[in-house]
C-alpha positions as CSV (number, residue, x, y, z in Angstrom):
1,M,94.5,116.3,124.3
2,P,90.7,116.2,124.2
3,T,89.4,113.7,121.7
4,V,85.9,112.7,120.3
5,E,84.9,109.4,118.9
6,V,83.5,109.3,115.3
7,G,80.3,107.7,116.7
8,D,79.7,110.6,119.0
9,L,79.7,113.2,116.2
10,K,76.2,114.3,115.2
11,D,75.1,115.6,111.8
12,G,75.8,119.2,111.7
13,D,78.8,119.2,114.0
14,F,81.5,121.4,112.7
15,L,84.3,119.4,111.1
16,L,87.7,120.8,110.1
17,D,89.7,118.5,107.8
18,V,93.5,119.3,107.9
19,R,94.6,116.7,105.3
20,E,96.4,117.7,102.1
21,D,94.7,118.6,98.8
22,D,95.1,115.1,97.2
23,E,93.6,113.4,100.2
24,W,90.7,115.9,100.3
25,Q,90.0,115.4,96.6
26,A,89.9,111.6,97.0
27,G,87.1,111.9,99.5
28,H,86.0,113.8,102.6
29,A,83.1,114.3,105.0
30,E,80.3,116.3,103.5
31,G,80.2,119.9,104.8
32,A,83.7,119.8,106.3
33,L,85.9,122.8,106.1
34,H,89.2,122.0,104.4
35,I,92.4,123.8,105.5
36,P,95.6,121.7,104.9
37,I,97.9,121.5,107.9
38,S,100.7,122.9,105.7
39,E,98.7,126.1,105.2
40,F,96.9,126.2,108.5
41,V,98.5,129.1,110.2
42,A,98.4,131.3,107.1
43,R,94.7,130.5,106.5
44,Y,93.6,130.5,110.2
45,G,91.2,133.4,109.5
46,E,89.1,131.1,107.3
47,L,88.4,128.9,110.3
48,T,87.5,131.8,112.6
49,E,85.0,133.0,109.9
50,A,83.5,129.6,109.3
51,A,83.4,128.1,112.8
52,P,80.4,128.4,115.0
53,Q,81.0,131.1,117.6
54,D,79.8,129.0,120.5
55,G,80.4,125.5,119.0
56,R,83.2,123.0,119.1
57,V,85.7,122.5,116.3
58,N,86.2,118.8,115.6
59,V,89.5,118.4,113.8
60,I,90.1,115.4,111.5
61,C,92.9,114.0,109.4
62,R,93.6,110.5,108.0
63,S,94.4,108.8,111.3
64,G,94.5,111.4,114.1
65,G,98.2,112.6,114.2
66,R,98.0,115.8,112.2
67,S,94.6,116.7,113.6
68,A,95.9,116.3,117.1
69,Q,98.6,118.9,116.4
70,V,96.1,121.4,115.0
71,A,93.6,120.8,117.8
72,M,96.3,121.5,120.3
73,Y,97.2,124.7,118.5
74,L,93.5,125.7,118.5
75,V,93.1,125.0,122.2
76,Q,96.2,127.3,122.8
77,Q,94.3,130.0,120.9
78,G,91.4,129.6,123.2
79,V,89.2,127.7,120.8
80,D,87.0,124.8,121.9
81,A,88.7,122.1,119.8
82,V,88.9,118.3,119.9
83,N,90.7,115.7,117.9
84,V,88.6,113.1,116.1
85,D,90.0,109.8,117.2
86,G,91.1,107.6,114.4
87,G,90.4,110.2,111.7
88,M,88.9,109.6,108.3
89,Q,89.9,105.9,108.4
90,V,87.5,105.3,111.3
91,W,85.0,107.7,109.8
92,A,84.8,105.6,106.6
93,A,85.1,102.3,108.4
94,S,82.1,103.2,110.6
95,G,79.9,103.8,107.5
96,R,79.9,107.6,107.5
97,P,79.6,109.0,104.0
98,V,82.8,110.0,102.2
99,V,82.3,112.3,99.1
100,T,84.2,114.1,96.5
101,D,83.8,117.8,95.5
102,E,81.4,116.6,92.8
103,G,79.3,114.9,95.4
104,T,80.1,111.4,94.2
105,A,81.3,108.6,96.5
106,G,84.9,109.1,97.5
107,F,87.5,107.1,99.5
108,V,90.1,107.7,102.1
109,L,93.7,107.9,100.8
């Protein structure tokens, strides 16, 4: 399964967050697209509309387990997708901003 390190992500890289609603509301990466893994197949069209046509989809969850499953599914669909190693825990620990929908500082559940 292809992975990417948090430190290798650049501002503006497309990020898909597959955590559940309560986790997303506590805090997420600004600009990420949120589709919970539990609803992913049903809402797959939202990803194809939002994702850059020629860009990579970086899939993130709390620690990397759920996002690995979704990234694998996307690769099977022919999408250029990678799993973000360590997930939001590493994202937050490396000093990347975590925000709420209101734009205030959030945290990783």
